[in-house]
N, C-alpha and C positions, 0 to 999 in steps of 0.2 A: 570263310567258306561260302557265306551267303553272297549271291551275285547281285551287287549293286553298282552298275557301271557309272563311271564319272559322267558320261553323257546323260544318264538317267537323272542324276542329281541336278545337272545344269539345266536340263529341259524342265524338270518338275518345278524347281524353285524359280527358274526364269519365267515359267508360265504364271506362277503365283504372283510374281512381281508385276508382270505385264497386266494381270487382272486387277492389280491394286490391292491384293490380299496380304502382302507382306512388305516390309520396308526394304530398301536396297541393301542395307547392312545385314539384315536377317537373311536375305536371299544369298548374299555373298558368303556369309559364314557357313550356311548350310551346304552350299555347293563345295566349298573347300574341304569341309569335314575334317578328317584327321591328316590331310596333307598340309604341307608348310605354306605353300603359296600357289595361287593360280593367276596367270596373266594371259592376255589375248593380244595376238599380233596379226597384222594384216588388215585391221579394220579400216574401211573406207573413211578418209578424213583424219586418220591418226598415223603419224609418221613413225611412231615407236610403240612398243608393247605397252598396254595399259592394264590396270587392275580390273577385277570383275565388276565392281560397282559402276565405274565409268563405262566399261564395255557394254553392260546391259542397257545403260541409258542411251548409249550411241546406237545400239541396235533398234531400240524403240523409236529413236529419232529417224532412223533409216526406213521405218515403216514395218518393222517386224511385229506381227500380231501374235505369234506363238512359236514354240520350239518343238520339233519332233526328234525322236531318237532313231538311229539306224544301228543295227548290230550285225554287220555283214561278216561272213566267213567265205572261204573259197567255195565257189559253186552256188552260193546263196547270197545275193546282194540285198539282204533284208533291210528295207527302209530307204534304200538309195534311189536316186532318180537321175544321176549323171551330173556333169560330164565325166568321161573316163578318168581325167586327172584327179578329180575329187574322189571318185569311187576307189581309185588305187590307193590314195592316202588313207581313206576310211577303212579299206580292207586290211591294210598293213596294221592299223591301230585296232581293228576289229570293233570299232565303234565310232560314232560321229553324231553331231547334232545338225539338223537341217531346219533353216528358218522358214516360217510361213509368212508371206507378205513381202519378202525381199529375197532376191536370188543369191543367198549367202548360206554357207555352211561352216561348221567348226569341227576340227579334228584335233584330239589331244595328243600331245607329245609328253610322255612322262619320263622324268629323270629322278633316279634314286642315288643318294650319296650317304656315306657314313657307315659305321660299323654295325654289325647285327645287334638288334635291340635298340638302336638309336639311329634309324634310317630317316634321312631328310628327303621328303618327296616334293618335288616341284612339278607343276604342270603348265605347259604353254599350249594354249588353244590357237591353232592356225585358222584364220578366217579366209575362206576361199569361195570363188563363185560356184554356184550350183545351177542345175537346170530346173526350171519350175515345171514340175510334172508330178503325177501321182507317185507316191513311194512304192517300191516293189514289195509285193507279197505280205502286206500288213493286214491282218484280219480285224474284224470288228471285235469289240469286247465280248459280245455274246458268243461269237464263233470261237474266240480264244478260250473262253471258260469251258465250253463243251469239249474242245480238243484237249484241254488240260486234264479234265476229269478222266477221260479215256487214257491219256498218257500216263497218269499216275497208276492206273490199274495195270497198264502194260509194263511199266517199270517194275512194279512189284512182282509180276509174273516172270519177267526176264531175270531179275536178280535171283529169284528162287530157282529157276531152271539152270542158271549158270553157277549156282551154289556160291553166290557172292554174299557173304554175311556182313551186314552193316553193323559190325560190332568191333570191340577193341577200343583202346583209349582215344585214338584219333577220331573215329566215327562217333563215339559217345560224346566227346567234347563238342563236335560239330552239331550233333542233334540237340545237346543241352543248350548250346548257344541259340539255336533256332527257337526252342521252346521258351527260353528266357525272354527273347525279343518279343515273341508273340504275347506272352503273359504280361509283359511290362506295357503292352499297348503302344510301343514305339511307332510313330508315324512312318509308314513306308513310302508315303507320297506327301507332297506339299499340300497346303490348303487349296481348296477349289476343285479337287478331283472327286468324282463320284465314288460312292461306297463300293460299287462293283469293280471299279478299277483297282482299289485297294485290295479287294479280295483276290482278283486275278493276279496281281503282282505277288502277293504273299504265296499263293499256290504255285506260281511259276518258280519262285525262289526255292520252294520246297522240292519241286521236281528236279530243279537244277542241282540242289544239294544231293539228292539221291543218286543222280547220274554221276556227279563228281566222286562220291564215295565208291560207286561201282567201278569207276576207272582206276581208282587208287588201291583197291583191296582185291585180293585173290584168295586162293586156298592157302591159308596160313602165311600169306605174303609172297608166295612164289607163284608167278603167272607164266605159263608157257606161251610162246608166240601164237600158237593156234587158238588158245583160250582167249588171249587178248584180242585177236582179230575177230573172233565170234562175239565178244562182248561189245566191241566198238560197232560192229555191224548191227547188232540188236538194239543198241542204245541210241544210235545216231538219229533215228526218227523221233525218239522221245526228246532228245536234246533240241532238235529243230523246233518242235512244238513249244517247248519252254521259252526259247528265244523269241519266237513269234508272239507269244503271250506277253512277254516283258515289253516288247515294242508297242503292242496294242494298249497296254496299261499306261505307259508313259505318254503315248500320243493321244489318249482319249480326251484330254483337256482341249487340244487343238481341234480334234474332230467334232467336238461339241459346239465350236464357234459357228 
């Protein structure tokens, strides 16, 4: 339920590696996470797909100094800078990584196979040319934190007004998982990120969790079409703020360069 995009893991741990704060193996393992394997195709100088460790080294040799996240959706090209071909691929995946220091970007293609409970997930990152320009609509960390505080208040008001109760086994399990993660002190970002970025990311994930629960739950599970339309309309601005904050947090290591 917690929103941790693969592009976020790649950017965060890739930035830590580029800064010399983690080893290539540690970065690769952290990026793969619970997936089975990640490979990168289309890298300049590589004729075939390569593993993450080699890919990150190749990107550094190509002049990449940092990695930024893009989380675009229809009508909101958040974090993108073009060209249209790359934007279209990123929009289809709803995420991408954009390199700083080289005109390259990476878009994930996720494949799942296997029976329920034993799903094998593999990811191929497609390396494509990008336009070197400021990313679209990415706020500063300070701006994102202020927007999030207001969004959290708005989300609470909206859920109350729409009579969407964040209760029941699914909601309780999601909230318990969030609390356990926070209490365990699990790193939500890689080494090298400022404390404010960690705080903003954790709060953005909390807001995203509340929005997800609101979309999934209605009056006893039955949601009329008009009620769902009202819910989506009310929560869309809150969801947009959460995505902007996620991008600001992941990108803060590059903006500090």
